C-alpha positions, 0 to 999 in steps of 0.5 A, spaced: 500 500 500 502 506 498 504 511 503 500 517 499 493 515 497 492 516 489 484 516 488 480 515 482 474 520 482 468 517 478 462 522 477 455 519 475 451 523 471 447 523 464 446 515 464 453 513 466 460 516 468 462 523 466 467 528 466 467 535 467 471 541 466 470 547 471 464 543 473 461 544 466 460 540 460 459 533 462 462 528 457 460 521 457 466 517 458 463 510 460 460 505 464 461 505 472 461 498 473 466 496 467 471 502 470 471 499 477 473 492 474 479 495 471 481 499 477 480 492 481 485 490 476 490 496 477 490 495 484 487 502 486 488 503 493 481 507 494 476 510 489 471 515 490 464 515 486 460 521 486 453 522 483 453 529 481 446 531 480 443 527 486 442 533 490 441 538 485 435 534 483 433 533 490 434 525 489 437 521 495 442 515 493 440 510 489 442 504 494 441 498 489 446 501 484 451 503 489 450 496 492 451 493 485 458 497 484 460 495 491 459 488 490 464 489 484 469 493 488 475 490 491 478 496 494 475 501 499 469 505 496 467 512 498 460 514 495 458 521 495 451 524 492 444 526 495 446 524 502 442 528 507 440 524 513 442 518 517 438 513 514 441 514 508 448 513 511 446 507 514 443 504 508 450 505 504 454 502 510 450 496 510 451 494 503 459 494 504 461 502 502 467 504 507 466 511 507 461 517 505 462 524 503 457 529 505 457 536 501 451 539 499 447 537 505 452 539 511 452 546 508 446 547 511 446 542 517 453 540 519 450 537 525 449 531 520 457 530 520 457 530 528 451 525 528 454 520 523 461 521 526 459 519 533 455 513 530 460 510 525 467 513 527 470 519 524 474 515 519 468 513 515 465 521 514 468 525 509 466 532 508 467 535 501 467 542 499 467 545 492 472 552 492 473 557 487 476 564 487 470 569 486 470 575 482 475 579 486 480 573 487 478 571 494 476 563 495 469 561 497 465 555 498 460 554 492 454 550 492 449 547 487 455 544 483 459 551 483 453 555 481 452 558 487 457 563 491 456 561 498 460 567 501 463 562 505 471 562 507 474 555 505 479 555 511 473 557 516 469 552 513 474 546 514 475 548 521 468 547 522 467 541 519 473 538 523 470 540 529 463 537 527 467 530 527 469 530 519 475 525 519 477 527 512 476 533 507 476 533 500 478 540 497 475 540 490 478 546 486 472 548 481 477 553 477 482 547 476 477 541 475 478 537 468 484 542 466 490 538 467 494 544 469 495 542 476 492 543 483 491 549 487 497 549 491 495 555 495 488 553 497 491 546 499 496 549 503 492 554 507 487 548 509 492 543 510 495 548 515 489 550 518 486 543 520 489 536 523 485 531 519 487 529 512 486 533 506 485 530 499 487 534 494 482 534 488 481 538 481 487 539 476 491 533 476 494 532 469 501 529 470 504 525 475 508 531 478 502 534 480 501 529 485 507 530 488 506 538 488 500 537 492 503 532 497 508 537 498 503 543 499 500 539 505 495 534 502 495 527 505 492 524 499 490 526 492 484 525 487 483 525 480 478 524 474 481 526 468 488 524 469 485 516 470 480 516 464 483 521 458 489 520 454 492 524 449 491 531 447 484 529 444 482 526 450 481 519 448 477 515 453 482 510 456 481 508 463 488 507 466 492 508 473 500 509 474 504 503 476 505 502 483 512 502 483 512 509 479 508 512 484 512 509 490 518 513 486 514 519 486 513 519 493 520 517 495 518 511 498 524 507 494 
């Protein structure tokens, strides 16, 4: 197992897996079950699957579908999307999912983090925040898939999430999403320095060195979408994952 987790992020929408750029223009990239099977073969350390439309459309998690995915998944699985209460969290854990990631629902109700953490342990409860710079260049947390500026400082929100009982934070950069230009290192550093729980960097990975840069900025783990599903300048769909030995060298384990 790697000392630094390198986590594929699969987005559900439009009837299958999609990938976005700056949270816009979702492009269909394939079947989620097939993708999970491929990542099994690649011996991926962990995977995050998120239904990006569930909360916006007022839908809860599709438990039958998640169960189907979990039955095929031989690695730790974190699910996100449409989770708004303890009953849903209970149902998701019951079918074999190891973690849940909370986003939209806890923007208005951080108590859900506290309640879930007390029951299932902080290690199982992740809080994801979607962050971008506003018109004035200041970082802010956004809701509704990046459409609504909540005028909420991400560092302060990270502290609140930690205090509420989150065991991990996923910092999703809207500005870098799908661009391949690298993670927002300033944002990662600001939040990592403010909390004592693991921070997962997400949004912007385009090459292996970007993973290293994020870790050097303070991230405990790195997540990516496009990096694992596209190849070449024409962004042809090919689900892949770096060789474990290559990642070991990248993070200085050898």
